[in-house]
C-alpha positions in Angstrom: -33.6 88.9 -78.7 -31.1 86.2 -78.7 -29.9 87.3 -75.3 -33.4 87.3 -73.8 -34.0 83.8 -75.3 -30.9 82.5 -73.5 -32.0 84.0 -70.2 -35.4 82.5 -70.5 -33.9 79.1 -71.3 -31.6 79.3 -68.3 -34.4 80.3 -66.0 -36.4 77.3 -67.1 -33.5 75.0 -66.4 -33.1 76.5 -63.0 -36.7 76.0 -62.2 -36.5 72.4 -63.4 -33.5 71.7 -61.3 -35.2 73.3 -58.2 -38.3 71.2 -58.9 -36.1 68.0 -59.2 -34.3 68.9 -56.0 -37.6 69.5 -54.2 -39.0 66.2 -55.6 -35.8 64.4 -54.4 -36.2 66.0 -51.0 -39.8 65.0 -50.8 -38.9 61.4 -51.8 -36.2 61.3 -49.2 -38.5 62.7 -46.6 -41.2 60.2 -47.4 -38.6 57.3 -47.2 -37.4 58.6 -43.9 -40.9 58.8 -42.6 -41.4 55.2 -43.9 -38.3 54.1 -42.0 -39.0 56.0 -38.8 -42.8 55.8 -38.6 -44.0 52.9 -40.7 -41.1 50.5 -40.2 -39.6 52.0 -37.1 -40.7 49.2 -34.8 -39.2 46.6 -37.2 -35.8 48.3 -37.3 -35.9 48.8 -33.5 -36.5 45.1 -33.1 -33.7 44.3 -35.5 -31.3 46.5 -33.6 -32.2 44.7 -30.4 -32.3 41.2 -32.0 -31.1 38.3 -29.8 -30.3 34.6 -30.2 -30.9 31.8 -27.7 -28.5 28.9 -27.4 -28.8 25.8 -25.2 -25.7 24.8 -23.2 -25.2 21.4 -21.5 -24.3 21.6 -17.8 -22.4 18.4 -17.1 -23.5 16.6 -13.9 -21.5 14.2 -11.8 -21.7 10.5 -11.7 -23.0 8.8 -8.6 -20.6 7.7 -5.9 -19.9 4.2 -4.7 -19.5 3.6 -1.0 -19.0 0.6 1.4 -21.8 -0.6 3.7 -21.1 2.3 6.1 -21.2 5.0 3.5 -17.4 5.4 3.4 -16.5 6.5 -0.2 -14.8 4.0 -2.5 -15.4 6.0 -5.7 -16.1 9.8 -5.9 -15.6 12.4 -8.7 -13.3 15.2 -9.4 -12.9 17.8 -12.1 -9.9 16.8 -14.2 -7.9 18.1 -17.1 -8.0 15.7 -20.1 -6.1 15.7 -23.4 -8.2 15.4 -26.5 -7.2 15.3 -30.2 -9.3 17.3 -32.6 -9.7 15.5 -35.9 -10.7 18.6 -38.0 -7.2 20.1 -37.6 -5.7 17.3 -39.7 -8.1 17.4 -42.7 -5.9 17.3 -45.8 -6.5 16.0 -49.3 -3.1 14.4 -49.3 -3.7 11.4 -47.0 0.0 10.6 -46.6 0.7 14.1 -45.5 -2.2 14.0 -43.1 -1.1 10.7 -41.6 2.5 12.0 -41.2 1.1 15.0 -39.2 -1.0 12.7 -37.0 1.8 10.3 -36.4 4.2 13.1 -35.5 1.7 14.5 -33.1 1.3 11.1 -31.4 5.1 10.7 -31.2 5.7 14.1 -29.7 2.8 13.9 -27.3 3.7 10.5 -25.9 7.3 11.6 -25.4 6.1 14.7 -23.6 3.9 12.7 -21.3 6.6 10.1 -20.6 9.0 12.8 -19.7 6.4 14.3 -17.3 5.9 10.9 -15.7 2.3 10.6 -17.0 0.6 8.0 -19.1 -2.0 7.9 -21.8 -5.0 5.7 -22.6 -3.7 2.3 -23.8 -6.2 -0.4 -24.6 -4.6 -1.8 -27.7 -4.9 -5.6 -27.2 -1.5 -6.6 -28.7 1.8 -7.3 -27.0 4.2 -4.3 -26.8 7.1 -6.1 -28.6 7.5 -8.3 -31.6 6.6 -11.1 -32.4 3.2 -9.5 -31.9 0.5 -11.6 -30.3 -3.0 -10.8 -29.0 -3.3 -10.4 -25.3 -5.2 -13.2 -23.5 -8.5 -12.2 -21.9 -9.1 -9.4 -24.5 -11.4 -11.2 -26.8 -14.0 -8.3 -27.1 -11.2 -5.7 -27.8 -9.6 -8.0 -30.4 -13.0 -8.4 -32.1 -13.5 -4.6 -32.2 -10.0 -4.2 -33.6 -10.6 -6.7 -36.4 -13.9 -5.1 -37.2 -12.4 -1.6 -37.3 -9.6 -2.8 -39.6 -12.1 -4.8 -41.7 -9.9 -7.9 -41.6 -10.9 -11.6 -41.4 -11.5 -13.3 -38.1 -8.3 -15.4 -38.6 -6.1 -12.3 -38.9 -3.1 -12.5 -36.5 -1.9 -9.7 -34.3 1.0 -9.2 -36.6 -1.4 -8.9 -39.5 -3.2 -6.1 -37.7 -0.1 -4.2 -36.7 1.3 -4.4 -40.3 -2.0 -3.2 -41.7 -2.0 -0.2 -39.3 1.6 0.6 -40.3 0.7 0.5 -44.0 -2.7 2.3 -43.8 -1.4 5.0 -41.5 1.9 5.5 -43.3 3.9 5.0 -40.1 7.4 5.5 -41.4 10.8 6.7 -40.1 10.3 5.5 -36.5 12.0 2.9 -34.3 10.2 -0.5 -33.8 9.1 0.6 -30.3 7.9 4.0 -31.6 6.1 2.4 -34.5 4.3 0.0 -32.3 3.3 2.8 -29.9 1.9 5.0 -32.7 0.1 2.0 -34.3 -1.6 1.2 -31.0 -2.9 4.7 -30.6 -4.0 4.9 -34.3 -5.9 1.6 -33.7 -7.7 3.1 -30.7 -8.6 6.2 -32.6 -10.1 4.0 -35.3 -12.0 1.9 -32.8 -13.4 5.0 -31.1 -14.7 6.4 -34.4 -12.5 9.5 -34.1 -14.0 12.2 -36.2 -14.6 16.0 -36.6 -17.5 15.8 -34.1 -15.9 13.2 -31.9 -12.5 14.1 -30.4 -10.2 11.3 -29.3 -9.5 11.0 -25.5 -5.7 10.7 -25.4 -5.0 11.1 -21.7 -7.1 11.6 -18.6 -6.4 13.6 -15.5 -3.1 15.1 -16.5 -1.3 17.6 -14.2 -1.8 21.3 -14.5 2.0 21.5 -15.3 1.6 19.2 -18.3 -1.5 21.1 -19.4 0.4 24.4 -19.2 3.3 23.1 -21.1 1.0 21.9 -23.9 -0.7 25.3 -24.1 2.7 27.0 -24.4 3.7 24.7 -27.2 0.6 25.9 -29.2 1.0 25.2 -32.9 3.8 22.7 -32.2 1.1 20.3 -31.0 -1.6 20.7 -33.6 -5.0 19.3 -32.7 -4.2 18.8 -29.0 -6.6 20.5 -26.7 -7.1 20.5 -22.9 -10.7 19.9 -21.7 -12.3 19.7 -18.3 -14.6 17.0 -17.2 -15.6 14.9 -14.2 -13.6 11.8 -13.8 -13.7 9.0 -11.3 -11.5 9.4 -8.2 -10.7 6.3 -6.2 -10.2 6.7 -2.5 -7.8 3.7 -2.7 -7.3 2.3 -6.2 -6.3 -1.1 -4.8 -9.4 -1.8 -2.7 -11.9 -4.0 -4.6 -11.0 -2.8 -8.1 -12.5 -6.0 -9.7 -15.8 -5.3 -7.9 -15.9 -1.6 -8.7 -15.2 -2.1 -12.4 -14.0 0.2 -15.1 -15.4 2.8 -17.6 -14.6 3.9 -21.1 -15.9 6.0 -23.9 -18.8 4.8 -25.9 -17.9 2.7 -29.0 -19.2 3.7 -32.4 -21.2 0.5 -32.8 -23.0 1.2 -29.5 -24.0 4.7 -30.1 -27.1 4.2 -32.1 -28.7 2.3 -29.2 -27.3 4.5 -26.5 -28.2 7.9 -28.0 -31.9 6.9 -27.6 -31.1 7.0 -23.8 -29.7 10.5 -24.1 -26.0 9.6 -24.3 -23.6 11.8 -26.3 -21.0 10.3 -28.6 -18.1 11.3 -26.3 -19.8 10.1 -23.1 -18.3 7.4 -20.9 -20.1 4.3 -19.7 -19.5 1.5 -17.2 -17.8 -1.5 -18.7 -17.7 -4.1 -15.9 -18.3 -4.5 -12.2 -20.6 -2.2 -10.3 -20.0 0.6 -12.8 -21.6 -1.5 -15.5 -24.5 -3.2 -13.7 -25.6 0.0 -11.9 -25.0 2.3 -14.9 -28.6 3.5 -15.0 -28.5 4.5 -11.4 -25.0 6.0 -11.4 -25.5 8.0 -14.5 -26.9 11.4 -13.7 -28.9 13.8 -15.9 -27.1 16.8 -17.4 -28.6 20.2 -16.9 -29.6 22.5 -19.7 -29.0 26.3 -19.6 -30.6 28.7 -22.0 -28.3 31.6 -22.9 -29.5 34.7 -24.7 -27.0 36.9 -26.6 -27.4 40.1 -28.5 -26.1 40.8 -32.0 -22.7 41.6 -30.6 -22.5 38.2 -28.8 -23.0 39.7 -25.4 -25.0 37.6 -22.9 -28.1 39.5 -22.0 -29.9 36.7 -20.1 -29.5 33.2 -19.0 -31.6 30.7 -17.0 -31.6 27.0 -16.1 -34.2 25.2 -18.1 -33.3 21.8 -16.6 -31.3 21.5 -13.4 -28.5 19.0 -13.5 -29.2 15.9 -11.4 -26.2 14.0 -10.1 -26.3 10.2 -10.3 -27.5 8.1 -7.3 -25.1 6.7 -4.7 -24.5 3.0 -4.7 -23.9 1.5 -1.3 -22.1 -1.9 -1.4 -22.3 -4.7 1.1 -18.6 -4.9 1.6 -16.8 -3.4 4.6 -14.0 -1.2 3.1 -11.6 -1.9 6.0 -12.4 -5.7 6.2 -12.0 -6.0 2.4 -8.6 -4.4 2.6 -7.5 -6.6 5.4 -8.6 -9.8 3.6 -6.7 -8.6 0.5 -3.6 -8.1 2.7 -4.0 -11.5 4.2 -4.0 -13.1 0.8 -1.0 -11.1 -0.4 1.0 -11.8 2.7 0.2 -15.5 2.5 1.2 -15.8 -1.2 4.4 -13.8 -0.8 5.3 -16.0 2.2 4.8 -19.2 0.2 6.8 -17.8 -2.8 9.6 -17.0 -0.5 9.6 -20.5 1.0 9.1 -23.9 -0.6 6.3 -22.8 -3.0 8.0 -20.3 -5.4 5.4 -21.3 -8.0 2.4 -20.1 -6.1 0.3 -18.1 -8.6 -2.4 -16.4 -6.6 -5.3 -16.8 -4.2 -8.9 -15.9 -3.6 -11.1 -15.5 -0.5 -14.8 -14.8 0.0 -16.7 -13.9 3.2 -20.5 -13.9 3.3 -23.0 -12.9 5.9 -24.8 -16.2 6.4 -28.0 -14.5 7.6 -28.5 -12.3 4.5 -26.2 -13.5 1.7 -24.4 -10.2 1.7 -20.8 -10.3 0.5 -18.6 -8.8 3.2 -15.4 -9.3 1.4 -14.5 -10.7 -2.1 -10.8 -10.7 -2.5 -8.4 -11.9 -5.2 -4.6 -11.8 -5.6 -2.7 -10.6 -7.5 -4.7 -7.4 -7.9 -4.1 -4.0 -9.5 -4.5 -0.3 -9.0 -7.6 0.9 -10.8 -6.1 4.4 -11.2 -3.5 2.8 -13.6 -6.0 0.5 -15.4 -6.2 2.5 -18.6 -2.6 3.4 -18.9 -1.3 -0.1 -17.9 -4.1 -2.1 -19.6 -1.9 -3.9 -22.1 0.7 -4.7 -19.4 -1.9 -6.0 -17.0 -3.4 -8.2 -19.7 0.0 -9.6 -20.6 0.9 -10.5 -17.0 1.0 -14.3 -16.8 -0.3 -14.1 -13.2 -3.6 -12.6 -14.5 -4.1 -9.7 -12.1 -7.2 -8.7 -14.0 -8.9 -12.0 -13.3 -11.3 -12.0 -10.4 -10.4 -15.4 -9.0 -13.1 -15.2 -6.3 -15.9 -15.0 -8.8 -14.8 -16.1 -12.2 -12.0 -18.7 -11.8 -13.1 -22.3 -11.6 -11.4 -24.8 -9.3 -11.9 -28.3 -8.1 -13.1 -28.0 -4.5 -11.1 -31.1 -3.4 -11.8 -32.4 0.1 -13.9 -29.4 1.1 -16.6 -31.2 -1.0 -16.8 -33.8 1.8 -19.0 -31.4 3.7 -21.5 -31.7 0.9 -21.1 -35.5 0.8 -21.8 -35.6 4.6 -25.1 -33.7 4.2 -26.1 -36.0 1.3 -25.0 -39.1 3.1 -26.7 -38.4 6.4 -29.9 -37.1 4.8 -30.2 -40.3 2.7 -29.4 -42.6 5.6 -26.1 -43.8 4.2 -24.2 -42.1 7.0 -25.0 -42.4 10.7 -23.0 -41.3 13.7 -22.3 -44.9 14.5 -21.5 -46.3 11.0 -17.9 -47.2 10.5 -16.1 -47.8 7.3 -12.8 -49.6 7.1 -10.1 -47.3 5.8 -7.7 -49.8 4.2 -5.7 -49.2 1.1 -6.4 -49.8 -1.7 -10.1 -49.1 -2.2 -11.3 -51.0 -5.3 -14.2 -50.3 -7.5 -14.5 -52.3 -10.7 -11.0 -52.6 -12.1 -9.8 -49.3 -10.6 -7.9 -48.7 -7.3 -8.1 -45.6 -5.1 -6.1 -44.7 -2.0 -6.3 -42.6 1.2 -3.3 -40.8 2.7 -4.5 -42.0 6.2 -3.3 -39.0 8.0 -4.1 -39.5 11.7 -6.3 -42.5 11.1 -6.7 -45.9 9.6 -9.0 -48.9 10.0 -12.6 -48.5 11.2 -13.5 -44.8 10.8 -16.8 -43.0 11.7 -18.1 -39.8 10.1 -16.5 -37.5 12.7 -13.0 -38.9 12.2 -13.6 -39.0 8.5 -14.2 -35.2 8.5 -11.5 -34.5 11.1 -8.7 -36.3 9.2 -10.3 -36.2 5.7 -10.6 -39.9 5.0 -10.9 -40.5 1.3 -12.0 -44.2 1.6 -14.9 -43.3 3.8 -16.3 -40.9 1.2 -15.5 -43.3 -1.7 -17.8 -45.7 -0.1 -20.5 -43.1 0.6 -20.3 -41.9 -3.0 -20.9 -45.5 -4.2 -23.8 -45.9 -1.8 -25.4 -42.6 -2.9 -24.8 -42.8 -6.6 -23.6 -40.0 -8.9 -27.1 -38.6 -9.5 -27.9 -38.1 -5.8 -24.5 -36.5 -5.2 -25.1 -34.2 -8.2 -28.5 -33.1 -6.9 -27.3 -32.3 -3.4 -24.4 -30.3 -4.7 -26.7 -28.2 -6.8 -29.1 -27.8 -3.9 -26.3 -26.4 -1.9 -25.4 -23.8 -4.6 -22.7 -25.6 -6.7 -23.1 -25.2 -10.4 -26.0 -22.8 -9.8 -26.4 -19.1 -10.4 -25.6 -17.2 -7.2 -27.7 -14.1 -7.6 -24.6 -11.8 -7.3 -25.2 -8.6 -9.4 -21.8 -8.6 -11.2 -20.4 -11.2 -13.5 -19.6 -14.5 -11.9 -19.1 -18.0 -13.3 -21.6 -20.8 -12.8 -19.3 -23.8 -12.9 -20.4 -27.5 -12.9 -20.7 -30.6 -10.8 -19.2 -33.9 -11.9 -21.8 -36.5 -13.0 -22.7 -38.9 -15.8 -24.8 -36.1 -17.3 -22.0 -33.6 -17.1 -19.6 -36.0 -18.8 -22.0 -36.5 -21.6 -22.3 -32.7 -22.1 -18.5 -32.4 -22.1 -18.3 -35.3 -24.6 -16.2 -37.5 -22.4 -16.8 -41.0 -21.0 -18.2 -41.6 -17.6 -16.6 -44.6 -15.9 -18.0 -46.4 -12.9 -15.0 -45.4 -10.8 -15.6 -41.7 -11.4 -18.0 -41.6 -8.5 -15.0 -42.0 -6.2 -13.2 -39.0 -7.6 -16.5 -37.0 -7.6 -17.0 -37.8 -3.9 -13.8 -36.1 -2.9 -14.2 -33.0 -5.0 -12.2 -34.1 -8.0 -13.2 -35.3 -11.5 -15.2 -32.8 -13.5 -16.4 -30.6 -10.6 -15.3 -27.1 -11.1 -16.7 -24.2 -9.1 -15.8 -20.8 -7.9 -14.6 -19.8 -4.4 -17.9 -17.9 -4.1 -19.9 -21.1 -4.6 -17.7 -22.9 -2.0 -18.7 -20.2 0.5 -22.4 -20.5 -0.5 -22.4 -24.3 0.2 -20.8 -23.6 3.5 -23.5 -20.9 4.3 -26.1 -23.6 3.7 -24.5 -25.8 6.4 -24.3 -22.9 8.8 -27.9 -22.0 8.2 -29.0 -25.7 8.5 -30.4 -25.8 4.9 -31.2 -22.2 3.9 -29.4 -20.9 0.8 -29.6 -17.1 0.3 -29.1 -15.2 -2.9 -25.7 -13.5 -2.6 -25.5 -9.8 -3.3 -23.1 -7.0 -3.5 -25.5 -4.0 -3.7 -26.8 -3.0 -0.3 -28.9 -0.1 -1.4 -29.3 2.8 -3.9 -29.3 6.1 -2.2 -30.3 9.6 -3.4 -27.0 11.4 -4.2 -27.4 13.6 -1.0 -28.6 10.7 1.1 -31.9 12.3 1.6 -33.7 9.1 0.8 -33.2 5.4 0.0 -34.4 4.7 -3.5 -34.0 0.9 -3.2 -32.7 -1.5 -0.5 -31.7 -5.0 -1.2 -33.7 -7.5 0.9 -32.5 -11.1 1.7 -33.8 -13.6 -0.9 -34.0 -17.3 -0.1 -33.0 -19.3 -3.3 -33.6 -22.7 -1.8 -34.2 -24.7 1.4 -32.7 -28.1 2.0 -34.6 -30.2 4.5 -32.6 -31.1 7.6 -33.0 -34.9 7.6 -31.5 -37.0 10.3 -29.7 -34.0 11.9 -27.4 -33.9 8.9 -26.2 -30.3 9.4 -25.4 -30.8 13.1 -23.4 -33.9 12.3 -21.5 -32.1 9.6 -20.8 -29.2 11.9 -19.4 -31.4 14.7 -17.0 -33.1 12.3 -15.9 -29.7 10.9 -15.3 -28.4 14.4 -13.1 -31.4 15.1 -11.1 -30.6 12.0 -10.7 -26.9 13.0 -9.2 -27.9 16.3 -6.3 -29.6 14.5 -5.3 -26.2 13.0 -3.1 -24.0 15.1 -4.7 -20.7 14.0 -8.3 -22.1 14.6 -7.8 -24.0 17.8 -10.1 -22.7 20.5 -11.9 -20.2 18.3 -15.2 -22.0 17.9 -14.8 -22.5 14.2 -16.3 -25.2 11.9 -13.9 -25.8 9.0 -12.8 -28.2 6.3 -9.6 -28.1 4.2 -8.7 -29.7 0.9 -5.9 -30.3 -1.5 -7.6 -30.3 -4.9 -5.5 -31.6 -7.8 -5.0 -29.2 -10.8 -3.0 -31.9 -12.6 -1.4 -35.2 -11.6 1.5 -33.3 -10.1 0.1 -29.8 -9.2 -2.2 -29.2 -6.3 -4.0 -26.2 -4.8 -4.8 -25.5 -1.2 -8.5 -25.0 -0.3 -10.5 -24.3 2.9 -14.1 -23.5 3.9 -15.4 -22.5 7.3 -18.1 -20.8 9.2 -17.8 -18.8 12.4 -18.8 -18.8 15.2 -19.6 -22.5 14.9 -22.4 -22.4 17.5 -24.1 -19.2 16.3 -22.8 -18.6 12.7 -22.3 -15.1 11.4 -20.0 -15.6 8.4 -19.1 -18.2 5.9 -15.5 -18.3 4.5 -13.8 -19.9 1.5 -10.2 -19.7 0.5 -8.3 -21.1 -2.5 -4.5 -20.8 -2.9 -3.1 -21.7 -6.3 -0.2 -24.2 -6.1 0.5 -23.5 -2.5 -0.6 -24.6 1.0 -1.9 -23.3 4.3 -5.4 -22.3 3.2 -6.8 -23.6 6.5 -4.4 -21.6 8.5 -5.4 -18.5 6.5 -9.0 -19.0 7.7 -7.7 -18.0 11.2 -6.2 -14.8 9.8 -9.5 -13.8 8.2 -11.5 -14.5 11.3 -9.1 -12.3 13.3 -9.5 -9.5 10.7 -13.3 -9.9 10.9 -13.3 -9.5 14.7 -10.9 -6.6 14.5 -12.9 -4.6 11.9 -16.2 -5.6 13.4 -15.1 -4.0 16.7 -14.2 -0.9 14.9 -17.5 -0.7 13.1 -19.5 -1.3 16.3 -18.5 2.2 17.3 -20.0 3.7 14.1 -23.6 4.9 13.8 -25.6 2.2 12.0 -28.0 4.7 10.5 -27.1 6.9 7.5 -29.4 9.6 9.0 -27.0 9.9 11.9 -23.8 10.0 10.0 -22.3 9.0 6.7 -18.7 8.4 7.3 -16.4 10.2 4.9 
């Protein structure tokens, strides 16, 4: 009985186990059916899941060319060194600073050994006692803001704060200053995890390879590729072309609305700045599809990259270079002779029929390829190579102003071809005495002789006859103290008058009209404005707006987007044959100059006083005198021979003009590369 009962119980258990196994099998089968049939599509989709990402395709910035389409600025793909901020995140700030400082020290040493530079825009002298660099006001303001110091903080205060805040210890004075300068630039550029710091641009492949081999020894240093500006000749018109730099933190909020990224570069001055919107292209957008394994399964261009437009300038590349060379040769010649203190020079050449700038030269100049790496050195140079003397330095025009006085005097009936004024020293007005050098003349003098030999007393008398207000009005009508219309930055200057003296807070004396009449006193204008007033004489009263931008072209030259047309800013009525009388006197003066004799030139020279003992040399001219094409102005600081230099520029004009006559004048025929 007992045995049968046990057998029966075992059988029941077996049956239960079988039923449980069958139930489990049925459940698994149902689940499998659910996976394969009910949810099969969902799992298939999951297995084939993809992700889409948007990649930016960098485009190139527009080129800048001369008037014949010959490139001045192009682009190239370059290797840049960037510093990644995220690598240096550490709760111990002293340790973090030590790592950053060591990296800067090692990297600058490596670049120096390789003969390469790095970005250096720190506006402080390289050696103690530290001083701010002149002409760097905007950079100094950014530095003080970044350091959160008072406006009155000195350069030394800023350096010491950087040393303290960045824990720069254990280095020589020169190394400390170098590291502090770069730490300041990092701070001003808002260096962060999403904003790498641009340490050096366009490094060699050898340097790039060396850095990659060093690996962990150079933490945070990475090599990136991007388009950078390539200058066909870095010394041709660098002041006109201008510079570029990364966007500053304080600018980003405004610029991001225009589509800029934090690490983008932007034009800072010159053509690069004023034509930023045209030069800047539009990056492309590529959609990339990847599967779950990260493999690319599809990609397409959602937005094609659009290169920036080409900016064609009015200058002739070859003529610009020759005018620059003329200035350099003249200054070096003077320094080697009896004028060792000659500081620099400027020259402008305008097309009198359009107002186009054919050449705008300044000396000393610099190589724009070295602008970023030599910025501090250039700023510290006492000869001011970064100053565009042609457009932004103000000078007294000296006796070249007598051409303006002639137009005013003849127009107002105070000068006639037959009127003679007795050139006898001294000339008295009120209780003051003035004198004339009386070179080549004395006694009774007419307007032609007065211009030929630059008689001061003749123009003292004309100034008295006209009065300061009339002189002021004619000078302004001829472009002095007026906006020129030139697209890039240029100074406005001022013309001496009672009103001007009041604005300056100085007293106007009755005898000041004499100094005003010969281009002295408080008249300060640019060489560009001197050329403009000369253009008015050449055009018999028409003053054109000056311009540097000839046209905006599609990047592939398929179409002209915008062409600059001549604009008349003012017209001065030709009364009493004033411009012809002025021209005849200027032609006589030109015949006294060895380099101008027989060349059909109308010219006037001057020796403007900078101080009681220091003078400059100035000259204006137009050529040919009988059918003018160009107006010229020259200013040589603390030297002589500006009038002789006019002849050199005319020779250069004729030489390059002959060369260009052989070129196609239509871009549809040929764009000269």
